C-alpha positions as CSV (number, residue, x, y, z in Angstrom):
1,M,-22.7,17.6,27.4
2,V,-18.6,17.6,26.4
3,K,-18.2,17.0,22.7
4,M,-15.9,14.6,21.7
5,A,-13.0,15.5,19.4
6,L,-13.2,13.5,16.2
7,E,-10.5,12.4,13.6
8,A,-10.8,10.9,10.1
9,P,-8.4,8.3,9.2
10,P,-6.2,8.7,6.5
11,T,-7.4,5.6,4.5
12,A,-11.1,3.6,4.2
13,G,-9.8,0.8,6.3
14,L,-12.4,-1.9,7.1
15,P,-13.4,-1.7,10.8
16,L,-13.6,-5.0,12.8
17,A,-16.5,-6.3,14.5
18,W,-16.6,-8.1,17.9
19,T,-18.2,-11.0,16.3
20,D,-14.9,-11.3,14.0
21,F,-13.3,-12.6,17.5
22,V,-15.5,-15.1,18.5
23,R,-17.5,-16.0,15.7
24,A,-16.3,-19.2,13.5
25,P,-16.3,-18.1,10.2
26,R,-17.5,-20.2,7.1
27,E,-13.9,-20.8,6.0
28,P,-11.9,-20.2,9.0
29,D,-8.5,-20.5,7.1
30,L,-7.7,-17.4,5.9
31,G,-5.4,-18.3,3.0
32,R,-8.5,-20.5,1.6
33,A,-10.9,-17.5,2.0
34,L,-8.6,-15.2,0.5
35,A,-7.7,-17.7,-2.4
36,T,-11.8,-17.9,-3.0
37,F,-11.9,-14.2,-2.9
38,L,-9.4,-13.8,-5.4
39,G,-10.2,-17.1,-7.5
40,V,-6.9,-18.4,-7.2
41,D,-5.7,-21.9,-6.4
42,S,-3.9,-21.2,-3.2
43,V,-2.6,-18.2,-0.9
44,G,0.3,-18.1,1.2
45,V,-0.5,-15.9,4.5
46,A,2.5,-14.2,6.3
47,C,3.1,-11.7,9.0
48,S,3.4,-8.8,6.5
49,G,3.3,-7.4,3.0
50,T,7.3,-6.9,3.3
51,A,7.5,-10.5,5.1
52,S,5.8,-12.0,1.9
53,L,8.2,-9.8,-0.7
54,I,10.7,-11.1,1.6
55,V,10.1,-14.7,1.0
56,T,9.2,-14.5,-2.4
57,L,12.5,-12.8,-3.3
58,E,14.6,-15.4,-1.1
59,T,12.7,-18.0,-3.1
60,L,13.7,-16.4,-6.4
61,K,17.1,-15.7,-5.7
62,R,17.8,-19.6,-5.0
63,R,16.4,-20.5,-8.5
64,S,18.5,-17.9,-10.4
65,S,21.9,-16.4,-10.5
66,R,20.7,-13.1,-11.2
67,R,20.6,-10.5,-8.5
68,T,19.0,-7.2,-9.6
69,V,15.5,-6.1,-8.6
70,V,13.7,-3.2,-10.7
71,V,12.0,-0.9,-8.4
72,P,9.6,2.2,-8.7
73,A,11.7,5.4,-7.7
74,Y,8.4,6.2,-5.8
75,T,7.0,3.6,-3.3
76,C,7.0,2.4,0.2
77,P,10.6,2.5,1.6
78,L,10.1,-1.1,3.0
79,V,10.4,-2.2,-0.6
80,P,14.0,-1.4,-1.1
81,L,14.7,-2.7,2.4
82,A,13.1,-6.0,1.6
83,V,15.1,-6.3,-1.5
84,A,18.6,-5.4,0.7
85,Q,17.6,-7.9,3.3
86,V,17.5,-10.5,0.7
87,G,20.9,-9.6,-0.5
88,L,20.0,-8.5,-3.7
89,H,20.4,-5.1,-5.5
90,V,18.1,-2.5,-6.1
91,R,17.8,-0.6,-9.4
92,L,15.5,2.2,-9.6
93,C,13.1,3.0,-12.5
94,D,11.7,6.5,-13.0
95,L,7.8,7.0,-13.1
96,S,5.7,7.9,-16.1
97,A,4.9,11.7,-16.0
98,D,1.9,12.3,-13.4
99,R,1.5,8.2,-12.6
100,F,2.9,6.0,-10.1
101,D,3.5,3.5,-13.2
102,F,6.9,2.6,-14.6
103,D,8.2,4.9,-17.6
104,P,8.2,2.2,-20.1
105,E,11.2,3.5,-22.2
106,R,13.3,3.7,-18.9
107,L,12.1,0.4,-17.8
108,A,13.4,-1.1,-21.1
109,E,16.7,0.5,-20.5
110,M,16.8,-0.9,-17.2
111,C,16.2,-4.7,-17.8
112,D,19.1,-6.8,-18.6
113,G,20.6,-10.2,-18.2
114,D,21.3,-9.6,-14.2
115,T,17.4,-8.6,-13.7
116,L,15.9,-11.4,-11.5
117,A,12.5,-9.3,-10.9
118,V,10.5,-6.4,-11.9
119,L,8.2,-4.8,-9.2
120,P,5.2,-2.9,-10.7
121,T,3.0,-1.2,-7.8
122,H,-0.6,-0.9,-7.5
123,L,-0.7,2.2,-5.5
124,G,-3.6,3.7,-3.5
125,G,-6.3,1.1,-4.7
126,M,-5.4,1.8,-8.5
127,A,-4.1,-0.8,-10.6
128,A,-0.9,-0.1,-12.3
129,N,-0.2,-0.2,-16.3
130,L,1.2,-3.9,-16.6
131,E,0.8,-4.4,-20.2
132,P,4.7,-2.9,-20.8
133,V,5.8,-4.4,-17.6
134,L,4.7,-7.8,-18.8
135,E,6.3,-7.6,-22.3
136,I,9.6,-6.1,-21.3
137,A,10.3,-8.4,-18.0
138,A,9.5,-11.6,-20.4
139,R,12.0,-10.0,-23.1
140,A,14.4,-9.9,-20.2
141,G,13.7,-13.3,-18.5
142,A,12.7,-11.6,-15.4
143,Y,9.9,-12.6,-13.1
144,V,7.2,-9.9,-12.4
145,V,6.4,-9.6,-8.9
146,E,3.2,-7.4,-8.4
147,D,3.2,-5.0,-5.3
148,A,-0.3,-5.1,-4.3
149,A,-0.1,-4.2,-1.0
150,Q,-2.6,-1.3,-1.3
151,A,-4.7,-2.8,-4.0
152,L,-6.5,-5.9,-2.7
153,G,-9.8,-6.1,-4.5
154,A,-8.4,-3.8,-7.7
155,S,-8.8,-5.1,-10.8
156,W,-6.8,-5.3,-14.2
157,H,-8.8,-6.1,-17.3
158,G,-11.0,-8.1,-15.2
159,R,-8.7,-10.2,-13.2
160,P,-7.6,-9.2,-9.6
161,A,-4.5,-7.1,-9.3
162,G,-1.8,-9.2,-8.1
163,T,-2.6,-11.9,-10.0
164,I,-1.5,-11.3,-13.4
165,G,2.5,-11.2,-13.1
166,D,4.4,-14.4,-11.6
167,I,3.5,-13.6,-8.0
168,G,1.5,-11.0,-6.3
169,V,2.2,-9.7,-2.5
170,Y,-0.5,-8.1,-0.6
171,S,-0.6,-6.3,2.8
172,L,-3.2,-6.8,5.6
173,S,-1.9,-3.9,7.7
174,R,-3.8,-1.6,9.9
175,G,-5.8,0.8,7.9
176,K,-5.8,-1.4,4.8
177,G,-9.0,-2.6,3.1
178,L,-8.8,-5.7,5.1
179,T,-6.5,-6.0,8.3
180,V,-5.3,-8.4,10.8
181,Y,-3.1,-5.3,12.3
182,E,-0.1,-6.7,10.6
183,G,-0.3,-9.1,8.3
184,G,0.2,-10.1,4.4
185,F,0.0,-13.3,1.7
186,W,1.4,-14.1,-1.5
187,V,-0.1,-15.4,-4.8
188,A,2.0,-17.3,-7.5
189,R,0.5,-18.5,-10.7
190,D,2.9,-21.4,-10.9
191,P,1.9,-24.3,-8.5
192,E,5.8,-25.3,-8.2
193,L,6.8,-21.7,-7.6
194,S,4.0,-21.2,-5.0
195,A,5.4,-24.7,-2.9
196,A,8.8,-23.3,-3.2
197,I,8.0,-20.2,-1.6
198,T,5.5,-22.1,1.1
199,R,9.0,-23.7,1.9
200,T,11.1,-20.8,2.1
201,A,8.3,-19.2,4.6
202,D,8.4,-22.0,6.5
203,A,12.2,-21.9,7.2
204,L,12.1,-18.1,7.6
205,M,9.0,-17.4,9.6
206,P,8.8,-19.6,13.0
207,F,6.1,-19.0,15.3
208,R,7.2,-16.6,18.0
209,V,5.0,-16.4,21.0
210,G,6.0,-12.9,22.3
211,I,5.3,-11.0,18.7
212,E,2.0,-12.7,18.4
213,V,0.7,-11.7,21.8
214,V,1.8,-8.1,20.9
215,R,0.1,-8.4,17.7
216,I,-3.1,-9.7,19.3
217,V,-3.2,-6.6,21.5
218,Q,-2.5,-4.4,18.7
219,L,-5.8,-5.9,17.0
220,L,-7.8,-5.6,19.9
221,G,-6.5,-1.8,20.1
222,Y,-7.7,-1.6,16.5
223,R,-11.0,-2.7,17.3
224,L,-11.3,-0.4,20.1
225,L,-9.7,2.7,18.5
226,Y,-10.5,2.7,14.7
227,N,-13.3,5.2,14.8
228,P,-13.6,8.8,14.8
229,V,-13.1,9.0,18.6
230,G,-10.5,6.3,19.1
231,L,-8.3,7.6,16.1
232,R,-8.0,11.2,17.6
233,L,-5.6,9.3,20.3
234,A,-4.3,6.7,18.5
235,Y,-3.4,8.7,15.2
236,G,-4.2,12.5,15.4
237,I,-2.4,13.3,18.9
238,P,0.9,12.0,17.6
239,L,0.6,13.4,14.1
240,R,-0.1,16.7,15.0
241,R,3.0,16.2,17.7
242,A,5.5,15.1,14.8
243,L,4.2,18.2,12.4
244,A,4.9,20.7,15.6
245,R,8.3,19.4,15.8
246,G,8.9,19.4,12.1
247,D,9.4,15.7,12.0
248,L,7.7,14.9,8.5
249,L,9.2,11.4,8.6
250,R,7.3,10.2,11.3
251,A,4.2,12.3,10.5
252,V,4.1,10.5,7.0
253,G,5.1,7.2,8.6
254,D,7.9,6.6,6.7
255,D,10.5,5.9,9.6
256,Y,11.4,2.5,8.8
257,R,14.9,1.7,10.2
258,S,13.9,-1.1,12.6
259,A,14.5,-4.7,11.8
260,I,11.8,-6.2,9.5
261,P,10.2,-9.1,11.6
262,L,9.3,-12.6,10.2
263,H,7.2,-14.9,12.1
264,R,4.1,-16.9,11.6
265,M,0.5,-15.5,12.1
266,S,-1.7,-17.6,14.6
267,A,-4.7,-19.6,13.4
268,W,-6.9,-17.0,15.8
269,R,-5.7,-14.0,14.4
270,Q,-6.2,-15.7,10.7
271,R,-9.7,-16.3,11.7
272,I,-10.3,-12.8,12.6
273,G,-9.4,-11.7,9.3
274,A,-11.4,-14.6,7.5
275,S,-14.2,-13.1,9.5
276,A,-14.0,-10.0,8.2
277,L,-13.5,-11.0,4.8
278,A,-17.0,-11.5,4.2
279,R,-17.7,-7.7,4.7
280,L,-15.0,-6.6,2.2
281,P,-16.6,-6.7,-1.3
282,S,-19.6,-4.3,-0.1
283,A,-17.5,-2.3,1.6
284,L,-14.9,-1.7,-1.5
285,A,-17.9,-0.9,-3.7
286,A,-19.1,1.9,-1.5
287,N,-15.8,3.1,-1.5
288,A,-15.4,3.1,-5.1
289,R,-18.8,4.8,-5.5
290,R,-18.1,7.6,-3.3
291,G,-14.5,7.8,-4.3
292,R,-15.3,8.0,-8.0
293,V,-17.7,10.9,-7.5
294,R,-15.5,12.9,-5.2
295,A,-12.7,12.2,-7.7
296,A,-14.9,14.0,-10.5
297,E,-15.5,17.1,-8.1
298,L,-11.8,17.7,-7.5
299,R,-11.0,17.2,-11.0
300,Q,-13.2,20.4,-11.8
301,I,-10.6,22.5,-9.8
302,P,-8.1,24.2,-12.2
303,G,-4.8,23.0,-11.7
304,I,-5.8,20.0,-9.8
305,E,-5.3,16.3,-11.2
306,V,-6.3,13.2,-9.4
307,V,-4.7,9.8,-10.2
308,D,-7.6,7.8,-11.7
309,E,-8.4,4.3,-13.0
310,L,-6.7,3.4,-16.3
311,P,-9.2,1.9,-19.0
312,E,-10.0,-2.0,-18.3
313,T,-8.9,-1.4,-14.7
314,A,-11.2,-0.6,-11.4
315,G,-9.5,0.8,-8.3
316,T,-10.9,0.5,-4.4
317,F,-10.4,4.3,-3.3
318,P,-9.0,3.9,0.1
319,F,-8.0,7.3,-0.6
320,L,-7.5,9.9,-3.3
321,M,-4.2,10.8,-4.9
322,V,-4.2,14.7,-5.7
323,L,-1.8,16.2,-7.8
324,T,-1.1,19.8,-7.9
325,D,0.9,21.9,-10.8
326,S,3.7,22.9,-8.4
327,S,5.1,21.8,-5.2
328,E,4.4,25.2,-3.5
329,K,0.6,24.9,-4.1
330,R,0.7,21.3,-2.7
331,D,2.7,23.2,0.5
332,H,0.2,25.7,0.5
333,I,-2.8,23.1,0.7
334,L,-1.1,21.1,3.3
335,D,-0.3,24.2,5.3
336,R,-4.1,24.8,5.9
337,L,-5.5,21.0,6.0
338,W,-2.6,18.5,7.3
339,N,-2.9,20.0,10.9
340,E,-6.6,19.2,10.6
341,A,-8.4,15.8,11.7
342,I,-10.0,15.5,8.2
343,G,-8.1,13.0,6.6
344,V,-5.6,15.0,4.5
345,N,-2.0,13.6,4.1
346,R,1.0,12.5,2.3
347,L,1.5,9.1,1.0
348,F,5.3,8.9,0.9
349,L,7.9,11.7,2.1
350,H,9.9,11.7,-0.8
351,D,11.0,9.5,-3.9
352,L,13.1,6.6,-2.8
353,T,16.6,8.5,-3.8
354,A,15.9,11.1,-0.7
355,Y,15.9,8.9,2.3
356,D,19.1,9.2,4.3
357,Y,18.6,5.9,5.7
358,L,18.3,4.1,2.2
359,E,21.5,5.9,1.2
360,R,23.6,2.4,1.2
361,I,20.6,0.7,-0.4
362,V,19.4,2.8,-3.2
363,P,21.8,4.2,-5.9
364,R,21.7,8.0,-6.1
365,A,20.2,9.0,-9.5
366,E,18.0,11.5,-11.2
367,M,14.4,10.6,-10.9
368,R,12.8,13.4,-11.9
369,N,9.1,12.2,-12.7
370,A,9.3,10.4,-9.6
371,R,10.7,13.2,-7.2
372,S,8.0,15.6,-9.1
373,F,5.2,13.1,-8.1
374,A,6.6,13.1,-4.5
375,E,6.5,17.0,-4.3
376,R,3.1,17.6,-5.8
377,S,1.0,14.9,-4.3
378,L,-1.4,15.1,-1.2
379,T,-3.5,12.4,-0.3
380,I,-7.5,12.8,0.8
381,S,-9.1,10.0,2.9
382,N,-12.0,8.2,1.4
383,S,-13.3,6.9,4.6
384,E,-16.8,6.9,5.2
385,H,-15.9,9.2,8.4
386,V,-15.4,11.9,5.9
387,S,-18.9,13.6,5.3
388,E,-20.1,15.2,2.7
389,E,-19.7,18.7,4.5
390,T,-16.0,18.2,5.8
391,F,-15.3,16.9,1.9
392,R,-16.8,20.1,0.6
393,R,-14.4,21.9,3.0
394,I,-11.4,20.3,1.8
395,R,-12.5,20.7,-2.0
396,D,-13.0,24.6,-1.4
397,T,-10.0,24.7,0.8
398,I,-7.7,23.3,-2.1
399,A,-9.9,25.4,-4.7
400,L,-8.8,28.6,-2.7
401,A,-5.2,27.6,-2.1
402,V,-4.5,26.7,-5.8
403,A,-6.0,30.0,-7.0
404,A,-4.0,32.1,-4.6
């Protein structure tokens, strides 16, 4: 018998079931189903998390003469691209040491009378430190737009991440806790602001049949291939080809030089998401239990830190964010594990100042903590497909690499 080659996914995404494609869920409207999940009045559905950010920022721009958006210096490159697409200006703020949160002192210096919005990021399923952000933004008269693209189901002081600031934007992209292959949504606390964002979305996101047909085919492919055998074809082989060419931008998935599409999601694809949403709470609970145990094991390795839950927060653990004490040791670990099929990867390749294609959007400035975070971090999948045996192999390899 031929043994099939297996591949662990880079994140603990929620698999789809065939019944999601044919069964009518209890609440077929994805927006209402998500609103119930989050305990909010309403949710606006978009074609991507980035599209949610675009329609949000466009709405805020129309309500104010301010034109600057403060963004963490280590985040997805799509964030500054969205800011620029709306015609606003990016202002980078450095991180706190060894965390993805804003440095509060730097943030206070950054916010002024031209600051339209501040974008704290809940990264890797972990809630950001919002207390200083809310205080500083309020003092400057700026909106707080939470980037919860990677944190659906995480909580901050008992409240869902993304629902604490003025607006929250989320992603339903492939590999996320809940996916419709490409999708997203937004939440706004103020009903009037929520209605304004909806009007903007209706104007900017027409229904495009061609794009939606492609998304449906891709979603069917996700159902077929999001498993250890299918991922070898869809993810593993392209990853190793990119690594062999030295094309780290493609290996990490940070090549975002195409236009950001804006279109409406079909009702059928929304029903698929609403059906899968019913399984999300139990999947997130299992991920959190497994992630906390594995994070504790990794912390026992000298010279290794794991980005953890802050007090009064709860994470979803799609993967573990690991920091070494030097970039050389991080690279030594990746040399041994990145080319394997076991779910070890990097989240973003650089801090935002180091992407060539962002040169005209992102001001060049020293972002010491963000650069250090980018150069010393790696991710370990927390998928159920990473077995205990595989995780021990990863843990032991890291221990040997940092001790060398």
